[in-house]
Every structure is written in C-alpha cells, then in structure tokens.
Wavefront OBJ file of the C-alpha trace (Angstrom):
o trace
v -29.569 128.899 174.318
v -30.976 130.827 177.297
v -34.687 130.639 178.057
v -35.822 134.081 176.885
v -39.371 133.529 178.151
v -38.046 133.282 181.716
v -36.807 136.881 181.404
v -40.485 137.798 181.804
v -41.253 135.285 184.570
v -43.445 136.336 187.495
v -40.647 135.179 189.821
v -37.827 137.739 190.142
v -35.305 134.988 190.871
v -36.189 133.247 187.612
v -35.943 136.567 185.779
v -32.463 137.137 187.230
v -31.254 133.660 186.277
v -32.561 134.073 182.726
v -31.085 137.570 182.423
v -27.695 136.361 183.634
v -27.810 133.453 181.168
v -28.663 135.809 178.288
v -25.771 138.084 179.230
v -23.330 135.220 179.560
v -24.415 133.835 176.163
v -24.366 137.353 174.644
v -27.865 136.607 173.351
v -28.533 139.502 170.974
v -32.140 138.433 170.482
v -32.783 139.031 174.203
v -31.885 142.744 174.042
v -35.483 144.047 173.686
v -36.586 141.874 176.625
v -33.659 143.099 178.708
v -34.538 146.708 177.920
v -38.038 145.996 179.237
v -36.486 144.705 182.475
v -34.803 148.091 183.005
v -38.220 149.137 184.336
v -38.697 146.054 186.481
v -40.161 146.593 189.956
v -37.299 144.545 191.433
v -34.035 146.477 191.826
v -31.895 143.335 191.497
v -33.584 142.458 188.206
v -32.816 145.960 186.909
v -29.201 145.613 188.066
v -28.672 142.326 186.226
v -30.527 143.609 183.151
v -28.161 146.552 182.708
v -25.150 144.308 183.277
v -26.414 141.918 180.596
v -27.014 144.814 178.197
v -23.469 146.041 178.871
v -22.071 142.634 178.048
v -24.176 142.057 174.940
v -24.065 145.531 173.375
v -20.801 146.955 174.656
v -22.618 150.236 175.494
v -20.840 150.749 178.781
v -22.018 154.340 179.212
v -25.551 152.906 179.572
v -27.249 156.095 178.326
v -26.938 157.321 181.906
v -29.070 154.481 183.263
v -28.832 153.846 187.021
v -30.805 150.847 188.253
v -31.075 152.293 191.785
v -32.714 155.583 190.796
v -36.473 156.152 191.045
v -38.501 155.286 187.932
v -38.936 158.892 186.835
v -35.155 159.402 186.936
v -34.542 156.213 184.943
v -37.183 157.050 182.317
v -34.972 159.113 179.984
v -32.271 156.433 179.837
v -34.852 153.687 179.335
v -36.345 155.628 176.434
v -32.866 155.937 174.900
v -32.417 152.172 175.225
v -35.818 151.661 173.559
v -34.831 154.013 170.738
v -31.527 152.134 170.405
v -33.463 148.924 169.770
v -36.306 150.488 167.738
v -34.113 152.504 165.369
v -31.925 149.569 164.497
v -28.993 150.760 166.541
v -28.666 147.171 167.627
v -27.087 146.601 164.213
v -23.963 147.448 166.189
v -24.485 144.099 167.864
v -23.931 142.385 164.552
v -21.307 144.693 163.071
v -19.168 145.824 165.977
v -16.735 148.655 166.306
v -17.244 150.769 163.179
v -20.857 151.502 164.107
v -19.847 152.143 167.711
v -17.296 154.735 166.581
v -19.950 156.413 164.411
v -22.261 156.633 167.432
v -19.474 158.075 169.569
v -18.739 160.672 166.910
v -22.408 161.702 166.761
v -22.587 161.905 170.571
v -19.353 163.925 170.673
v -20.659 166.407 168.091
v -23.961 166.696 169.944
v -22.215 167.421 173.222
v -19.650 169.735 171.632
v -16.697 167.634 172.753
v -13.777 166.331 170.748
v -14.068 162.821 169.383
v -11.360 160.477 170.572
v -9.768 158.250 167.999
v -9.245 154.542 168.733
l 1 2 3 4 5 6 7 8 9 10 11 12 13 14 15 16 17 18 19 20 21 22 23 24 25 26 27 28 29 30 31 32 33 34 35 36 37 38 39 40 41 42 43 44 45 46 47 48 49 50 51 52 53 54 55 56 57 58 59 60 61 62 63 64 65 66 67 68 69 70 71 72 73 74 75 76 77 78 79 80 81 82 83 84 85 86 87 88 89 90 91 92 93 94 95 96 97 98 99 100 101 102 103 104 105 106 107 108 109 110 111 112 113 114 115 116 117 118
C-alpha cells in the first residue's frame, strides 16, 4: 500500500514518489489527496498528480486540467475535480463503466453534442 501521507510531504520529490506509487497501485483512497496536489506549487508534482488521477479514475478528459497553466487558469478544472470527489462521483471508481457512460451522456446533453455509444 502506498504511503498516502507522503503525498503531502514538504519535499516535492517525496510527493512525486508517493503520487506515482498511488497511481501505480490505483489507490482509490488517495484520490482526494491527489486532487489537492493539482494545486501544488511544483509543476512536476501537478503533472504526476493528474497522471495518477487519470490512471485511478479513468477520467482521461481531465475536466480540462492542464498542469502547466497558471493557477487561475487551472482553478475551474480543479473545482470540477473537487466536486467529482465531494459529490460521490468517485463511486465510478468502485463501479466502473456504467457510471462513466452516464456521466458522458450528461456531459453530451449539456454541451449539445450527440452521445457516442460504446
């Protein structure tokens, strides 16, 4: 089991190692901590945090998150990640594809695009 506490270490290298371990282990319990790291002052930490979230959640569109953008440009995506965790959307982590398809359908309706079927 990865050391979740190290995700919040004062040392960016320790944070990166812990984040990578959480991603590799697909540690679902680390998701809220990884979302916090999306606002990390260290660009490399942010990069590995979004990669770990990709791997654990399967949300490859990332809510538009770009680790290299300035904080104010990342803020909307970070808030969407926080809402994802807060509103229980991480139930997708436990259930898988059916919930993901529901989310895609909602996003498609919201954007006015056609939903693609699997």
